[in-house]
C-alpha positions in Angstrom: 38.1 -108.1 -6.7 41.0 -105.6 -6.7 41.9 -104.1 -9.9 45.4 -105.3 -9.8 44.4 -108.8 -9.1 41.9 -108.8 -11.6 44.7 -107.7 -14.2 46.9 -110.5 -13.2 44.2 -113.1 -13.4 43.2 -111.8 -16.8 46.9 -111.8 -18.0 47.8 -115.2 -16.9 44.7 -117.3 -17.0 42.4 -115.2 -19.2 43.3 -117.4 -22.2 41.5 -120.2 -20.6 38.5 -118.0 -19.5 39.1 -118.0 -15.8 38.2 -114.3 -15.3 34.9 -115.0 -17.1 34.1 -117.9 -14.8 34.9 -115.6 -11.9 32.4 -113.2 -13.2 29.8 -115.9 -13.4 29.6 -115.8 -17.1 29.9 -119.5 -17.6 28.9 -119.4 -21.3 31.7 -116.9 -22.2 34.1 -118.8 -19.8 33.4 -122.1 -21.8 33.9 -120.4 -25.1 37.1 -118.9 -24.0 38.2 -122.1 -22.8 37.5 -123.9 -26.1 38.9 -121.2 -28.2 41.9 -120.0 -26.2 40.4 -116.7 -25.5 38.5 -116.3 -28.6 41.7 -117.1 -30.6 43.7 -114.7 -28.3 41.7 -111.6 -29.6 39.1 -111.5 -26.8 41.7 -112.2 -24.2 44.0 -109.3 -25.4 41.2 -107.0 -25.3 40.3 -107.9 -21.7 44.0 -107.7 -20.6 43.9 -104.0 -22.0 40.7 -103.2 -20.2 42.0 -104.6 -16.9 45.2 -102.8 -17.3 43.2 -99.4 -17.9 41.2 -100.3 -14.7 44.4 -100.7 -12.7 45.8 -97.2 -14.0 42.4 -95.7 -13.1 42.4 -97.1 -9.7 43.3 -95.0 -6.6 46.8 -95.6 -5.3 46.4 -96.2 -1.6 48.5 -94.3 0.8 48.9 -96.1 3.9 51.3 -94.0 6.1 49.7 -91.6 8.7 51.2 -88.2 9.4 52.3 -87.8 5.9 51.8 -84.8 3.8 51.1 -85.2 0.1 51.7 -82.2 -2.1 49.3 -81.7 -5.1 49.6 -78.9 -7.8 46.1 -77.1 -8.1 45.0 -77.2 -12.0 43.0 -74.5 -13.9 44.2 -71.8 -11.8 44.4 -69.4 -14.7 40.6 -69.6 -15.0 40.1 -68.3 -11.3 42.5 -65.3 -11.2 39.7 -62.9 -10.2 38.9 -65.3 -7.1 42.6 -65.4 -6.2 42.9 -61.7 -6.5 40.4 -61.6 -3.6 42.9 -63.6 -1.5 45.8 -60.9 -2.2 47.2 -58.7 0.4 49.5 -55.8 -0.1 53.0 -56.6 0.7 54.4 -53.5 2.6 58.2 -54.3 1.5 57.1 -53.9 -2.2 56.5 -50.2 -1.5 60.2 -49.7 -0.1 62.5 -47.4 -2.4 65.8 -48.7 -3.7 67.7 -46.9 -1.0 65.5 -48.5 1.8 65.9 -52.0 0.3 69.7 -51.5 0.2 69.5 -51.4 4.1 67.6 -54.6 4.4 68.4 -58.3 3.7 66.3 -58.5 0.7 69.0 -57.5 -1.9 68.9 -60.1 -4.6 65.7 -61.7 -3.4 62.4 -61.3 -5.3 60.0 -58.9 -3.4 56.2 -59.9 -4.3 53.7 -57.1 -4.6 51.2 -59.3 -2.9 51.1 -62.2 -0.5 48.1 -64.4 -0.4 45.5 -65.9 2.2 46.3 -69.5 2.4 43.7 -70.9 4.7 41.1 -72.3 5.3 41.5 -74.7 2.6 38.7 -76.9 1.4 38.6 -80.0 -1.0 35.1 -80.2 -2.4 34.0 -83.3 -4.7 32.1 -82.4 -7.5 30.2 -85.4 -8.7 28.0 -83.5 -11.1 31.0 -81.9 -12.8 30.1 -82.2 -16.6 33.8 -82.6 -17.4 35.0 -85.2 -14.8 32.7 -86.9 -12.2 35.9 -87.4 -10.1 36.4 -83.6 -10.0 37.7 -82.3 -6.7 37.5 -78.4 -6.3 39.8 -76.5 -4.1 38.7 -73.4 -2.1 40.9 -71.2 -0.2 39.1 -68.8 2.3 35.6 -69.5 0.4 37.3 -68.7 -3.0 37.3 -71.3 -5.8 41.1 -71.4 -7.0 41.1 -74.6 -9.2 41.1 -78.3 -9.0 43.1 -81.2 -8.2 44.6 -82.6 -11.5 42.7 -85.4 -13.2 46.0 -87.6 -12.7 45.4 -87.3 -8.9 41.8 -86.5 -8.1 40.7 -90.2 -7.9 43.4 -90.7 -5.0 42.2 -87.6 -3.3 38.6 -88.6 -3.5 39.3 -91.9 -2.2 41.0 -90.2 1.0 38.0 -87.9 1.4 35.6 -90.8 1.4 37.4 -92.7 3.8 37.9 -89.8 6.1 41.6 -90.1 6.1 42.5 -86.4 5.7 43.5 -84.5 8.9 44.1 -81.1 7.5 44.8 -79.4 4.3 47.2 -76.5 3.7 47.9 -74.3 0.8 50.4 -72.1 -0.7 50.0 -69.4 -3.3 53.1 -68.0 -5.1 53.9 -65.9 -8.1 52.5 -62.6 -9.3 54.3 -59.2 -9.8 57.7 -58.7 -8.2 60.7 -56.5 -8.0 64.4 -57.6 -7.5 67.3 -55.2 -6.2 70.4 -56.5 -7.7 73.6 -56.1 -5.6 74.8 -53.2 -8.0 71.7 -51.2 -7.0 69.8 -51.6 -10.2 66.1 -52.5 -9.7 64.2 -54.9 -12.0 60.5 -55.6 -12.2 58.9 -58.8 -13.4 56.0 -61.1 -13.1 55.7 -64.8 -12.4 52.7 -67.0 -13.1 50.5 -67.8 -10.1 50.9 -71.4 -8.9 49.0 -73.0 -6.0 50.0 -76.3 -4.2 47.9 -78.0 -1.5 49.4 -80.3 1.0 47.2 -83.0 2.4 48.1 -84.4 5.9 46.7 -87.8 6.7 45.3 -89.3 9.7 
């Protein structure tokens, strides 16, 4: 039975023990029927439990050819691995005078660009923190995980073979900015990684 169906049956008919009869727990069903869901307490607990199951269940994505974007979590723990993906950006070495002759005035110029492929989504059922964990690899480097809020949905897509391809985008790091007045600023942005999952 689908979690949503279970929740609706429990919500509207659980007071009479219908959900217990469906579970073939006849004794409990009769008890619920005679006591109006254990005086409402048992029914309320079951409604909350069924509602939580709906929240945990993967949300189906039916459309094909759709790109679903996910933010990669835990990136800060894998900065050494991410650095292996970094390549020098030649434009970063340009002087102020050279930059003034380009179209990059007013645009951040990052010190590195990052390898973005190939991307793998790897389930980790033995993960001690979350059995639904889905690890993200870019070019063989572990860079983080699909977030807890979204990993069940991604795991479901993987199991059903619905993923056509996965793309990634790594942004952030050290950068410099040449302002229109000719002054040069240097700063740094936090590294962020997003993956786009394309469906069959």
